[in-house]
C-alpha positions as CSV (number, residue, x, y, z in Angstrom):
1,X,21.7,-134.7,-22.8
2,X,19.2,-136.0,-20.3
3,X,15.7,-137.0,-21.2
4,X,14.3,-134.7,-18.5
5,X,15.7,-131.8,-20.5
6,X,13.7,-132.9,-23.5
7,X,10.6,-132.9,-21.2
8,X,11.4,-129.5,-20.0
9,X,11.9,-128.2,-23.5
10,X,8.5,-129.6,-24.6
11,X,6.8,-128.2,-21.5
12,X,8.1,-124.7,-22.2
13,X,6.9,-124.9,-25.8
14,X,3.5,-126.2,-24.6
15,X,3.1,-123.4,-22.0
16,X,4.7,-120.6,-24.0
17,X,6.4,-119.4,-20.8
18,X,9.3,-120.4,-18.5
19,X,7.4,-119.5,-15.4
20,X,4.2,-121.5,-16.3
21,X,6.4,-124.5,-17.4
22,X,8.3,-124.4,-14.1
23,X,5.1,-124.4,-12.2
24,X,3.7,-127.3,-14.2
25,X,6.9,-129.3,-13.7
26,X,7.2,-128.5,-10.0
27,X,10.5,-126.6,-10.5
28,X,11.7,-123.1,-9.7
29,X,12.2,-120.9,-12.7
30,X,15.9,-120.5,-12.2
31,X,16.3,-124.3,-12.0
32,X,14.4,-124.8,-15.3
33,X,16.4,-122.0,-17.0
34,X,19.7,-123.7,-15.9
35,X,18.6,-127.0,-17.4
36,X,17.7,-125.4,-20.7
37,X,21.0,-123.5,-20.7
38,X,22.8,-126.8,-20.3
39,X,20.8,-128.3,-23.2
40,X,21.5,-125.3,-25.4
41,X,25.3,-125.5,-24.7
42,X,25.4,-129.2,-25.5
43,X,23.5,-128.8,-28.7
44,X,25.4,-125.6,-29.6
45,X,22.2,-123.7,-30.4
46,X,19.7,-121.3,-28.8
47,X,16.4,-123.1,-28.6
48,X,14.1,-120.3,-27.6
49,X,13.7,-116.7,-28.7
50,X,13.0,-114.7,-25.6
51,X,11.1,-111.4,-25.5
52,X,9.2,-109.5,-22.8
53,X,5.9,-110.7,-24.2
54,X,6.3,-114.3,-25.1
55,X,8.6,-117.3,-25.6
56,X,8.9,-118.8,-29.1
57,X,11.0,-121.5,-30.7
58,X,14.2,-120.4,-32.5
59,X,14.9,-122.1,-35.9
60,X,17.0,-124.7,-34.1
61,X,14.2,-125.2,-31.5
62,X,11.8,-125.8,-34.4
63,X,14.1,-128.4,-35.8
64,X,14.4,-130.1,-32.4
65,X,10.7,-130.1,-31.8
66,X,9.6,-133.0,-34.0
67,X,12.5,-135.3,-32.7
68,X,11.7,-134.2,-29.1
69,X,8.1,-135.3,-29.6
70,X,9.3,-138.6,-31.1
71,X,11.6,-139.2,-28.1
72,X,8.7,-138.5,-25.7
73,X,6.5,-140.9,-27.6
74,X,9.1,-143.6,-27.5
75,X,9.5,-143.1,-23.7
76,X,5.8,-143.2,-23.1
77,X,5.4,-146.3,-25.3
78,X,8.1,-148.0,-23.4
79,X,6.6,-147.2,-20.0
80,X,3.2,-148.3,-21.1
81,X,4.4,-151.6,-22.6
82,X,6.3,-152.4,-19.3
83,X,3.4,-151.4,-17.0
84,X,0.7,-153.2,-19.0
85,X,0.9,-156.9,-19.7
86,X,-0.1,-157.9,-23.2
87,X,-3.3,-159.6,-22.0
88,X,-4.3,-156.7,-19.7
89,X,-8.0,-155.7,-19.9
90,X,-8.0,-152.6,-17.9
91,X,-7.0,-149.1,-19.0
92,X,-5.4,-146.7,-16.5
93,X,-3.5,-143.5,-16.5
94,X,-4.0,-139.9,-17.5
95,X,-4.8,-139.0,-21.1
96,X,-5.8,-135.8,-22.9
97,X,-8.4,-135.6,-25.7
98,X,-8.5,-132.5,-27.9
99,X,-11.5,-131.5,-30.0
100,X,-13.9,-128.7,-30.9
101,X,-16.7,-127.3,-28.8
102,X,-19.6,-129.4,-30.1
103,X,-17.9,-132.8,-29.4
104,X,-16.4,-131.5,-26.1
105,X,-19.8,-130.4,-24.8
106,X,-22.4,-132.7,-26.3
107,X,-20.7,-136.0,-27.1
108,X,-17.6,-136.7,-24.9
109,X,-19.1,-136.3,-21.4
110,X,-21.5,-139.2,-21.7
111,X,-18.9,-141.4,-23.5
112,X,-16.3,-140.7,-20.8
113,X,-18.9,-141.4,-18.0
114,X,-19.6,-144.9,-19.6
115,X,-15.9,-145.6,-20.1
116,X,-15.0,-144.7,-16.5
117,X,-17.5,-147.3,-15.3
118,X,-15.5,-150.1,-16.8
119,X,-12.1,-148.4,-16.4
120,X,-12.2,-146.6,-13.0
121,X,-8.4,-146.0,-13.0
122,X,-8.6,-144.0,-16.3
123,X,-8.5,-140.2,-16.3
124,X,-9.4,-138.3,-19.4
125,X,-9.0,-134.5,-19.7
126,X,-10.8,-132.7,-22.5
127,X,-8.9,-129.9,-24.2
128,X,-11.4,-127.7,-26.1
129,X,-10.3,-125.6,-29.1
130,X,-11.0,-125.1,-32.8
131,X,-10.3,-128.3,-34.8
132,X,-7.1,-127.0,-36.4
133,X,-5.6,-126.2,-33.0
134,X,-6.8,-129.7,-31.8
135,X,-4.9,-131.3,-34.7
136,X,-1.7,-129.4,-33.8
137,X,-2.1,-130.5,-30.2
138,X,-2.1,-134.1,-31.2
139,X,0.8,-133.7,-33.6
140,X,3.0,-132.0,-31.1
141,X,2.2,-134.2,-28.1
142,X,0.0,-131.7,-26.2
143,X,-2.9,-134.2,-26.5
144,X,-3.0,-138.0,-26.8
145,X,-6.1,-138.3,-28.9
146,X,-7.9,-135.9,-31.1
147,X,-11.4,-135.9,-32.6
148,X,-11.2,-134.0,-35.9
149,X,-13.3,-133.4,-39.1
150,X,-12.1,-135.2,-42.2
151,X,-10.5,-132.0,-43.6
152,X,-8.0,-131.9,-40.7
153,X,-6.0,-135.0,-41.8
154,X,-2.3,-135.2,-41.4
155,X,0.2,-137.9,-42.5
156,X,1.7,-138.3,-39.0
157,X,-1.7,-139.3,-37.5
158,X,-3.6,-142.6,-37.4
159,X,-7.4,-142.2,-37.9
160,X,-10.6,-144.2,-37.1
161,X,-14.1,-143.1,-38.1
162,X,-15.9,-141.6,-35.0
163,X,-19.3,-140.3,-35.9
164,X,-21.3,-138.2,-38.4
165,X,-22.9,-134.9,-37.6
166,X,-25.3,-132.4,-39.2
167,X,-25.2,-128.6,-39.0
168,X,-28.7,-127.0,-39.1
169,X,-30.0,-123.4,-39.1
170,X,-31.8,-122.5,-35.8
171,X,-33.8,-119.7,-34.3
172,X,-35.4,-119.0,-30.9
173,X,-38.9,-120.3,-30.4
174,X,-40.3,-116.7,-30.5
175,X,-38.6,-115.8,-33.8
176,X,-41.1,-115.2,-36.7
177,X,-39.5,-117.9,-38.7
178,X,-40.1,-120.4,-35.9
179,X,-43.9,-120.0,-36.4
180,X,-43.8,-120.6,-40.2
181,X,-45.5,-123.8,-41.4
182,X,-43.9,-125.9,-44.1
183,X,-40.6,-125.4,-45.9
184,X,-38.7,-122.1,-45.6
185,X,-37.3,-120.7,-48.8
186,X,-33.7,-119.8,-48.9
187,X,-34.5,-116.2,-50.0
188,X,-36.4,-115.7,-46.7
189,X,-33.1,-116.1,-44.8
190,X,-31.6,-112.9,-46.5
191,X,-33.7,-110.5,-44.4
192,X,-32.6,-111.8,-41.0
193,X,-29.4,-111.3,-39.1
194,X,-27.0,-114.3,-39.2
195,X,-25.0,-115.2,-36.1
196,X,-21.8,-116.8,-37.5
197,X,-18.5,-118.2,-36.2
198,X,-15.0,-116.9,-36.4
199,X,-13.2,-117.8,-39.7
200,X,-11.2,-120.7,-38.2
201,X,-14.3,-122.5,-37.0
202,X,-15.0,-125.9,-38.4
203,X,-18.7,-125.3,-38.3
204,X,-18.3,-122.1,-40.3
205,X,-16.3,-123.9,-43.0
206,X,-18.9,-126.6,-43.2
207,X,-21.7,-124.1,-43.5
208,X,-19.7,-122.1,-46.1
209,X,-19.4,-125.2,-48.2
210,X,-23.2,-125.5,-48.2
211,X,-23.6,-121.8,-49.0
212,X,-21.4,-122.1,-52.1
213,X,-24.1,-124.3,-53.6
214,X,-26.3,-121.2,-53.4
215,X,-24.2,-118.6,-55.2
216,X,-26.9,-115.9,-55.4
217,X,-27.7,-116.1,-51.7
218,X,-26.5,-113.0,-49.8
219,X,-26.7,-113.5,-46.0
220,X,-26.4,-110.6,-43.5
221,X,-23.8,-111.6,-41.0
222,X,-24.3,-109.4,-37.9
223,X,-22.0,-111.2,-35.4
224,X,-19.0,-113.5,-35.5
225,X,-18.6,-115.5,-32.3
226,X,-15.9,-117.8,-31.0
227,X,-17.9,-120.6,-29.3
228,X,-20.9,-122.8,-29.8
229,X,-22.3,-121.7,-26.4
230,X,-22.0,-118.0,-27.5
231,X,-24.0,-118.7,-30.7
232,X,-26.7,-120.7,-28.8
233,X,-27.1,-117.9,-26.2
234,X,-27.3,-115.3,-28.9
235,X,-29.9,-117.3,-30.8
236,X,-31.9,-117.8,-27.5
237,X,-31.9,-114.0,-27.0
238,X,-33.6,-113.6,-30.4
239,X,-30.6,-111.9,-32.0
240,X,-30.9,-113.8,-35.3
241,X,-30.3,-117.2,-37.1
242,X,-27.5,-119.4,-36.0
243,X,-26.0,-122.6,-37.3
244,X,-25.3,-125.4,-34.8
245,X,-25.0,-129.1,-34.6
246,X,-28.3,-130.9,-34.4
247,X,-26.9,-132.5,-31.2
248,X,-26.8,-129.0,-29.6
249,X,-30.1,-127.6,-30.9
250,X,-32.2,-128.7,-28.0
251,X,-34.6,-125.9,-27.0
252,X,-34.1,-124.1,-30.3
253,X,-36.3,-124.3,-33.4
254,X,-34.6,-126.0,-36.4
255,X,-35.6,-124.2,-39.6
256,X,-37.1,-126.4,-42.4
257,X,-34.6,-125.3,-45.0
258,X,-32.8,-128.5,-46.1
259,X,-30.6,-126.7,-48.6
260,X,-28.7,-125.2,-45.7
261,X,-28.3,-128.5,-43.8
262,X,-24.7,-129.5,-43.9
263,X,-23.2,-132.9,-43.0
264,X,-19.7,-133.5,-41.6
265,X,-17.8,-136.5,-40.4
266,X,-15.5,-136.8,-37.4
267,X,-12.5,-139.1,-36.9
268,X,-10.7,-140.2,-33.8
269,X,-6.9,-139.8,-34.3
270,X,-3.6,-140.3,-32.5
271,X,0.1,-140.1,-33.4
272,X,1.4,-143.1,-35.4
273,X,4.4,-143.1,-33.1
274,X,2.1,-144.0,-30.2
275,X,0.5,-147.3,-31.3
276,X,-0.5,-148.3,-27.7
277,X,-3.1,-145.5,-27.9
278,X,-5.1,-147.6,-30.3
279,X,-6.3,-149.6,-27.3
280,X,-7.7,-146.5,-25.7
281,X,-9.2,-145.4,-29.0
282,X,-11.0,-148.8,-29.4
283,X,-12.4,-148.5,-25.9
284,X,-13.7,-145.0,-26.6
285,X,-15.2,-146.0,-29.9
286,X,-17.0,-149.0,-28.2
287,X,-19.0,-146.6,-26.1
288,X,-20.7,-145.2,-29.2
289,X,-22.3,-148.6,-30.0
């Protein structure tokens, strides 16, 4: 077995396709297929279940995956320790951060800009997805760092507190509720369309936690959208009431209905098998101060 074959195996799993993995690795598809065939013969198991639609891991491939990620982590840790003296002050290299839409759009750009000023050789790629997908990306090595809510904890990950956030109900400036003075009663929300997120959304789960404290409230959900931007655009168009982070509510009217304000906390995380990433995490956290 050669380490490059482990890399190839992980890239196919990451891309979900032999052709996409070959392109990412700079190989021809036949060359990649030959290397995987050699690995499968040596291990005595088929690692991928191939169909016309997609590539998925076989049971043996699923068992190999965790050890393959650990081998990749060990290799990356070794390379980083050899390339970076213990007293090095600069960060360099390419890293990936996976997180949800709010952090990706409204928090990370300014942090990365500040970080790059002091570490110009550092490249950070933002991978945006729902927070459960982001957690899986970190666990399986598709991302180096993740920024997750506290409900997305996993025993294989190391965590540091990142920041607190608040989800608030918002409407367009021309919406009738935007012109109302004083506190808005929860009952008044029932007559308006609600623009919600898909069921896997972290914001939706946070809002639903707040709604459970109002058991008699019956909201009229008219749309389920997949991104923060889609909710904001729909609210701006006057289609109803949305729930967004206070950080992304600029230009919208926040409704004075504190019972529906919902707080959540984010943590920065990385795999415990990659302790050198703690240095990058500390540098990123320092930009929040």
